[in-house]
Each structure stands twice: as structure tokens, then as C-alpha cells.
Residue frames relative to the residue before (quaternion, step in Angstrom):
aa qw qx qy qz dx dy dz
M 1.0000 0.0000 0.0000 0.0000 0.00 0.00 0.00
E 0.3337 -0.7585 0.5237 0.1976 3.51 -0.75 1.01
L 0.2148 -0.7899 0.5504 0.1642 3.68 -0.74 0.88
L 0.2078 -0.8020 0.5499 0.1061 3.50 -0.71 1.00
T 0.4135 0.6777 -0.5084 0.3334 3.58 -0.40 1.31
D 0.6303 -0.5302 0.3628 0.4358 3.53 -1.14 -0.10
A 0.0098 0.7859 -0.6180 -0.0178 3.54 -0.93 0.79
S 0.2309 -0.7905 0.5535 0.1242 3.47 -0.97 0.79
F 0.0460 -0.7883 0.6134 0.0128 3.59 -0.91 1.02
L 0.2375 -0.8061 0.5411 0.0301 3.34 -0.81 1.31
P 0.6620 -0.4719 0.3807 0.4406 3.57 -1.16 0.24
Q 0.5433 -0.6635 0.3511 0.3759 3.69 -0.58 0.92
D 0.6548 0.5081 -0.3487 0.4376 3.63 0.93 -0.59
L 0.6844 0.4764 -0.3127 0.4548 3.60 1.10 -0.21
S 0.7550 0.3684 -0.1791 0.5119 3.53 1.11 -0.68
E 0.1298 0.8657 -0.4806 0.0515 3.57 1.25 0.46
V 0.1326 -0.7639 0.6300 0.0459 3.50 -1.22 0.80
R 0.0422 -0.8174 0.5737 0.0314 3.61 -0.90 0.69
A 0.2621 -0.7060 0.6228 0.2121 3.64 -1.26 0.06
M 0.0089 -0.7876 0.6152 -0.0340 3.49 -1.02 1.08
Q 0.3615 -0.7576 0.5145 0.1753 3.48 -0.88 0.95
N 0.3154 -0.7508 0.5414 0.2089 3.52 -0.95 0.90
E 0.7274 -0.4519 0.2752 0.4370 3.53 -1.33 0.21
D 0.7141 0.4490 -0.2644 0.4676 3.58 0.97 -0.75
G 0.6491 -0.5564 0.3167 0.4109 3.72 1.25 0.33
S 0.5977 0.5493 -0.4099 0.4159 3.56 1.11 -0.24
W 0.4834 -0.6831 0.4919 0.2404 3.55 -1.38 0.30
K 0.0270 -0.7297 0.6706 0.1307 3.50 -1.27 0.24
I 0.3056 -0.7607 0.5629 0.1057 3.46 -1.28 0.78
P 0.0716 -0.7968 0.5990 0.0345 3.66 -0.23 1.07
G 0.1813 0.7921 -0.5755 0.0921 3.55 -1.01 0.63
R 0.3441 -0.6844 0.5945 0.2442 3.51 -1.40 0.05
A 0.2468 -0.8160 0.5177 0.0722 3.47 -0.52 1.36
I 0.7855 0.1333 -0.0563 0.6018 3.55 1.07 -0.79
V 0.1738 -0.7476 0.6404 0.0275 3.44 -1.17 1.00
F 0.2595 -0.7978 0.5038 0.2059 3.58 -0.39 1.02
N 0.8615 0.1478 -0.1240 0.4696 3.55 -1.30 0.48
Q 0.5561 0.5607 -0.4083 0.4579 3.55 0.96 0.78
R 0.4833 -0.6655 0.4845 0.2979 3.70 -0.99 0.77
S 0.4202 -0.6599 0.5549 0.2830 3.59 -0.95 0.84
R 0.6546 -0.3716 0.4390 0.4906 3.56 -1.33 -0.25
K 0.5501 -0.5833 0.4441 0.3999 3.56 -1.19 0.45
L 0.1984 -0.7972 0.5671 0.0591 3.56 -0.76 1.06
G 0.7668 -0.1928 0.0878 0.6059 3.45 0.50 1.27
W 0.7906 -0.2598 0.1942 0.5194 3.52 -0.48 -1.24
F 0.7240 0.3878 -0.2583 0.5087 3.71 1.16 0.28
Y 0.3206 -0.6793 0.6218 0.2218 3.52 -1.39 0.31
E 0.1885 -0.7612 0.6011 0.1536 3.60 -1.34 0.14
I 0.1103 -0.7683 0.6305 0.0039 3.41 -1.04 0.98
I 0.2116 -0.7754 0.5840 0.1140 3.60 -0.87 1.00
D 0.4011 -0.7197 0.5209 0.2231 3.52 -0.65 1.10
S 0.5609 -0.6446 0.4128 0.3154 3.54 -1.12 0.82
R 0.6732 0.4455 -0.2925 0.5126 3.65 1.26 -0.29
A 0.4180 0.7580 -0.4468 0.2259 3.63 1.17 -0.07
L 0.7019 0.4971 -0.2357 0.4524 3.60 1.07 -0.75
E 0.4273 0.7113 -0.4479 0.3330 3.54 1.26 -0.14
G 0.8234 0.1418 -0.1279 0.5343 3.59 -0.55 1.19
A 0.4610 0.7113 -0.4435 0.2912 3.56 1.24 -0.24
R 0.3627 -0.7133 0.5487 0.2420 3.71 -1.07 0.69
M 0.0815 0.8032 -0.5843 0.0826 3.50 -0.81 1.01
E 0.3519 0.7779 -0.4488 0.2638 3.64 1.29 0.38
N 0.7273 0.3919 -0.2036 0.5253 3.47 1.30 -0.54
A 0.3484 0.7727 -0.4687 0.2488 3.65 1.38 0.05
I 0.1682 -0.7398 0.6442 0.0969 3.44 -1.30 0.49
S 0.3060 -0.6942 0.6189 0.2036 3.55 -1.37 0.28
C 0.0431 0.8174 -0.5727 0.0440 3.60 -0.75 0.95
W 0.5120 -0.5822 0.5373 0.3320 3.49 -1.39 0.17
N 0.8687 -0.1059 0.0099 0.4838 3.49 -0.74 1.08
H 0.6617 -0.5327 0.2998 0.4342 3.53 1.09 0.94
N 0.5568 0.6404 -0.3949 0.3520 3.57 1.12 0.18
T 0.3468 -0.7945 0.4707 0.1643 3.56 -0.36 1.28
S 0.5618 0.5695 -0.3714 0.4712 3.61 1.40 0.04
H 0.7261 0.2730 -0.1798 0.6050 3.48 1.45 -0.14
I 0.0184 -0.8079 0.5825 -0.0880 3.55 0.29 1.44
L 0.2580 -0.7773 0.5590 0.1295 3.51 -0.86 1.00
G 0.7817 -0.1181 0.1667 0.5892 3.56 1.27 -0.82
T 0.1430 -0.7643 0.6146 0.1333 3.47 -1.23 0.46
V 0.5616 -0.5826 0.4633 0.3613 3.60 -1.20 0.56
R 0.6355 0.5456 -0.3423 0.4257 3.58 0.94 -0.89
N 0.7294 0.4178 -0.2303 0.4902 3.70 1.03 -0.67
Q 0.3488 -0.7610 0.4373 0.3287 3.44 1.53 -0.16
T 0.4152 0.6560 -0.5046 0.3777 3.56 1.01 0.93
T 0.7522 0.0903 -0.2185 0.6150 3.57 1.25 0.17
S 0.1263 -0.7849 0.6053 0.0409 3.50 -1.07 0.73
Y 0.2388 -0.7910 0.5545 0.0987 3.52 -1.25 0.25
T 0.1083 -0.7924 0.5968 0.0650 3.64 -1.07 0.51
I 0.2602 -0.7565 0.5840 0.1377 3.69 -0.65 1.01
T 0.0021 -0.8060 0.5912 -0.0302 3.63 -0.52 1.00
A 0.6904 -0.4297 0.3577 0.4591 3.65 -1.31 -0.01
E 0.6956 0.4392 -0.2942 0.4866 3.74 1.11 -0.50
G 0.7743 -0.3171 0.2224 0.5005 3.70 0.91 -0.49
L 0.6202 -0.5120 0.4126 0.4277 3.64 -1.18 -0.52
D 0.1215 -0.7573 0.6390 0.0588 3.50 -0.69 1.23
Y 0.1366 -0.7880 0.5973 0.0596 3.56 -1.26 0.66
E 0.1091 -0.7529 0.6405 0.1051 3.63 -1.23 0.38
T 0.0844 -0.7869 0.6113 0.0042 3.60 -0.67 1.01
L 0.2451 -0.7130 0.6479 0.1086 3.38 -1.34 0.85
P 0.1096 -0.8530 0.4999 0.1018 3.59 0.12 1.20
P 0.6670 -0.4611 0.3457 0.4723 3.62 -1.20 0.23
N 0.3203 -0.7405 0.5602 0.1875 3.44 -1.09 0.77
N 0.3499 0.6794 -0.5459 0.3436 3.47 0.00 1.68
Q 0.6640 -0.5346 0.3530 0.3857 3.44 -1.30 0.37
T 0.6142 0.5446 -0.3822 0.4243 3.63 1.02 -0.50
T 0.6384 0.4919 -0.3216 0.4970 3.58 0.94 -0.83
N 0.6492 0.5339 -0.3418 0.4204 3.52 0.76 -0.91
D 0.7019 0.4918 -0.2406 0.4555 3.56 0.88 -1.05
I 0.7581 0.4018 -0.2159 0.4661 3.57 0.79 -1.09
V 0.8176 0.2974 -0.1335 0.4747 3.56 0.82 -0.98
I 0.7280 0.5000 -0.2426 0.4014 3.48 0.69 -1.07
S 0.6738 0.5163 -0.2783 0.4494 3.47 0.86 -1.13
P 0.6686 0.4675 -0.3202 0.4815 3.72 0.71 -0.86
I 0.6511 0.4741 -0.3761 0.4581 3.69 0.85 -0.54
L 0.6654 0.5137 -0.3237 0.4344 3.59 0.92 -0.85
R 0.6961 0.4796 -0.2581 0.4678 3.43 1.22 -0.72
R 0.3571 -0.7728 0.3985 0.3412 3.48 1.54 -0.19
D 0.2845 0.7034 -0.5676 0.3195 3.50 1.12 0.81
V 0.7286 0.2711 -0.1414 0.6129 3.62 1.10 -0.73
T 0.0552 0.8184 -0.5679 0.0676 3.63 -0.57 1.15
G 0.7275 0.4717 -0.2427 0.4352 3.67 1.22 -0.20
S 0.2451 -0.7320 0.6140 0.1647 3.42 -1.40 0.29
S 0.0761 -0.7782 0.6208 0.0566 3.50 -1.24 0.38
F 0.1971 -0.7779 0.5863 0.1110 3.64 -1.23 0.31
M 0.2403 -0.7523 0.5811 0.1966 3.62 -1.25 0.33
F 0.0076 0.8309 -0.5470 0.1013 3.61 -0.73 0.90
H 0.3724 -0.6896 0.5887 0.1982 3.52 -1.27 0.29
V 0.1579 -0.7646 0.6156 0.1069 3.54 -1.05 0.91
P 0.3464 -0.7469 0.5097 0.2496 3.57 -0.75 0.87
R 0.7096 -0.4065 0.3214 0.4774 3.62 -1.35 0.05
K 0.8264 0.1674 -0.1647 0.5118 3.65 -0.89 0.73
G 0.5298 0.6307 -0.4240 0.3765 3.60 1.15 0.38
E 0.7407 0.3478 -0.2388 0.5228 3.57 1.14 0.35
E 0.1072 -0.7882 0.6016 0.0730 3.55 -1.06 0.41
W 0.2073 -0.7963 0.5560 0.1172 3.62 -0.86 1.04
V 0.0763 -0.7891 0.6087 0.0318 3.53 -1.01 0.84
E 0.2896 -0.7630 0.5601 0.1422 3.57 -0.84 0.87
E 0.1577 -0.7689 0.6184 0.0400 3.55 -0.82 1.12
E 0.7229 -0.4311 0.3192 0.4355 3.49 -1.39 0.09
G 0.7726 0.3395 -0.2483 0.4756 3.56 -1.10 0.69
G 0.5860 -0.6472 0.3538 0.3356 3.48 1.26 0.28
I 0.4345 0.6673 -0.4549 0.3988 3.53 1.47 0.46
Y 0.2454 -0.7424 0.6136 0.1100 3.45 -1.12 0.94
V 0.1078 -0.7530 0.6349 0.1354 3.52 -1.20 0.62
R 0.2476 -0.7913 0.5502 0.0992 3.52 -0.83 1.04
Y 0.1842 -0.7855 0.5887 0.0508 3.52 -0.44 1.33
V 0.1397 -0.7883 0.5935 0.0825 3.45 -0.60 1.11
T 0.0924 -0.8544 0.5108 0.0246 3.60 -0.41 1.07
K 0.7957 0.1534 -0.0892 0.5791 3.51 1.39 -0.23
I 0.0282 -0.7668 0.6411 0.0156 3.62 -0.73 1.05
D 0.2713 -0.8159 0.4950 0.1253 3.59 -0.73 0.96
E 0.7894 0.0152 -0.0127 0.6136 3.38 1.38 -0.47
V 0.2138 -0.7114 0.6610 0.1066 3.64 -1.10 0.83
F 0.2019 -0.8146 0.5309 0.1171 3.51 -0.59 1.25
E 0.8376 0.0223 0.1240 0.5316 3.55 0.80 -0.93
W 0.0701 0.7586 -0.6474 -0.0190 3.68 -1.16 0.43
G 0.2434 0.7906 -0.5452 0.1357 3.51 -1.32 0.26
P 0.6556 -0.4845 0.3743 0.4420 3.61 -1.13 -0.05
V 0.0770 -0.7817 0.6167 0.0507 3.55 -1.04 0.73
S 0.4108 -0.7267 0.4934 0.2443 3.66 -1.03 0.90
M 0.8193 0.1695 -0.1160 0.5352 3.59 0.94 -0.39
A 0.2238 -0.7881 0.5501 0.1615 3.70 -0.54 0.95
A 0.2690 0.6908 -0.5787 0.3399 3.46 0.23 1.51
Y 0.4485 -0.7019 0.4636 0.3021 3.57 -0.99 0.79
L 0.6822 -0.5555 0.3015 0.3677 3.51 -1.12 0.74
N 0.6781 0.3035 -0.2470 0.6221 3.56 1.14 -0.64
S 0.5302 -0.6083 0.4744 0.3519 3.52 -1.25 0.66
S 0.6047 -0.5517 0.4162 0.3959 3.57 -1.17 0.63
S 0.6583 0.5349 -0.3408 0.4055 3.66 0.75 -1.02
E 0.6323 0.5477 -0.2964 0.4609 3.60 1.02 -0.90
V 0.6591 0.5073 -0.2837 0.4772 3.54 0.86 -1.00
A 0.6814 0.5330 -0.2900 0.4092 3.58 0.81 -1.04
K 0.6158 0.5685 -0.3281 0.4359 3.65 1.16 -0.65
R 0.7081 0.4944 -0.2961 0.4080 3.51 1.02 -0.54
S 0.5630 -0.5670 0.4808 0.3611 3.58 -1.16 0.49
F 0.6711 -0.4853 0.3960 0.3965 3.53 -1.32 0.29
D 0.7029 0.4746 -0.2516 0.4663 3.52 0.87 -1.04
E 0.6504 0.5180 -0.3010 0.4671 3.46 0.99 -0.75
F 0.6570 0.5181 -0.3122 0.4500 3.57 1.06 -0.68
I 0.6070 0.5548 -0.3244 0.4675 3.49 1.12 -0.83
Q 0.6651 0.5020 -0.2951 0.4674 3.59 1.00 -0.94
L 0.6582 0.5162 -0.3167 0.4473 3.56 0.83 -0.93
K 0.6723 0.4783 -0.3534 0.4408 3.62 0.89 -0.75
K 0.6034 0.5627 -0.3434 0.4488 3.57 1.08 -0.71
L 0.6576 0.4823 -0.2883 0.5018 3.64 1.07 -0.89
Q 0.6392 0.5178 -0.3578 0.4420 3.59 1.00 -0.62
E 0.6294 0.5723 -0.3016 0.4305 3.48 1.06 -0.84
I 0.6320 0.5388 -0.2714 0.4865 3.45 1.12 -0.88
S 0.6938 0.4867 -0.2728 0.4553 3.53 0.85 -1.14
Y 0.6562 0.4838 -0.3354 0.4721 3.67 0.95 -0.75
R 0.6144 0.5626 -0.3687 0.4123 3.67 0.90 -0.78
S 0.6642 0.5052 -0.2934 0.4664 3.45 1.14 -0.95
Q 0.6316 0.5428 -0.3224 0.4500 3.57 1.03 -0.72
F 0.6553 0.5382 -0.2941 0.4409 3.39 1.11 -0.97
V 0.5964 0.5667 -0.3222 0.4684 3.55 0.94 -0.90
K 0.6762 0.4766 -0.3131 0.4665 3.62 0.71 -1.09
M 0.6656 0.4918 -0.3445 0.4432 3.65 0.85 -0.84
Q 0.6497 0.5169 -0.3350 0.4455 3.62 0.87 -0.88
R 0.5870 0.5574 -0.3586 0.4649 3.64 1.05 -0.67
Q 0.6901 0.5100 -0.2679 0.4380 3.53 0.87 -0.99
L 0.6196 0.5603 -0.2924 0.4655 3.48 1.15 -0.78
L 0.6929 0.5108 -0.2197 0.4590 3.45 1.07 -0.97
R 0.5422 0.6308 -0.4036 0.3811 3.63 1.15 -0.38
């Protein structure tokens, strides 16, 4: 299932993710999902910067941790205390206790240990007036996110590429792009609520 929402992808050296083994043989995955005041990777024709105060008051009590943003592969939930987060001056750090099974070890843990996977990402919702767009030379826009009202998900990602292809985004006008992102945020919020209801059954 494709998730339609905002996703932030940082340079891999900024959003590092690791795998560490506990004494009982289980694993934990610490990482940094959000880095404040740093440019994301180039997302088609724009960059994104998260303000250091953007998470003030943000809801995260229902956040989940997934592999590659795939809600079919949940690694942990805040509600179940299998993923946790800490907001620091640098950003949002997380620690996830993934299921201790062979599938997770093969698909998630092994690529992280081999350093094939080195980055993290997160999904979030920006309220109205929670962002500012600035145009730079060459027609490149920078999206300054000043307010996030909810963080839905974080976790390790295998490829730092935007959910929509760069060529597809570049074809749209600026106003159309803004409107599309708002519709995507609404769509993902609806999908997330449905998933939460299923988890609570």
C-alpha cells in the first residue's frame, strides 16, 4: 500500500541508523529520524528544512516505527512501548525494539549491520500556516517547516528517494504542488486512523 503524506529524507550521514544486539540476543534499532535546521536531500526541485521548534506540541502518542514506511512491516509502536523517541536540540532520536524473528533479522537487521541501509525517515502532518516557501536562484524552492502537528511514523529506509518521483513533481506548477501535498496529508491521515482502529481491535 502506498502511503500518501509528507516524508522527509535527509543526507545519510545526518539520519544515521544502527542495529545493536542486547544481552538476551534481541536487537534494538537506534536512529535519528529528524534533524533540525539541516537541508534534506534534494527532492526534485526543492529542499526541506525542519525548524528546531517545529515539534513543540506535536502529537506522537500513536506513532509507529516501520521498515521503509511500510505499515505491513511494523517494527514497533509508541503505544506498546516498543519504539520510543527523544527530542533534543539536534532533532528527534528514536529507539525501536523490533520483533525478534528470522524475517526481521534477514530483511531489516542484516542490511543495517552491513551498512547497506544507513538512513532514517519519518512521516508527518503540517498544519495550515506551518510552512513557508522561499525561492532561490535557479528556480529551486526551499520549504521551511515551522510547525508539525503530528508525527505518524519513523524508521530505517533503504533508499533516500521521495515518495513521488522527481520528474512527476517537476511537471506540476508550484500552486498545484502545494495543493497536492495538502490532499496527500489528508489521505494519509485517513489511512492512519483506519490502521489504528484495526490495531486496537
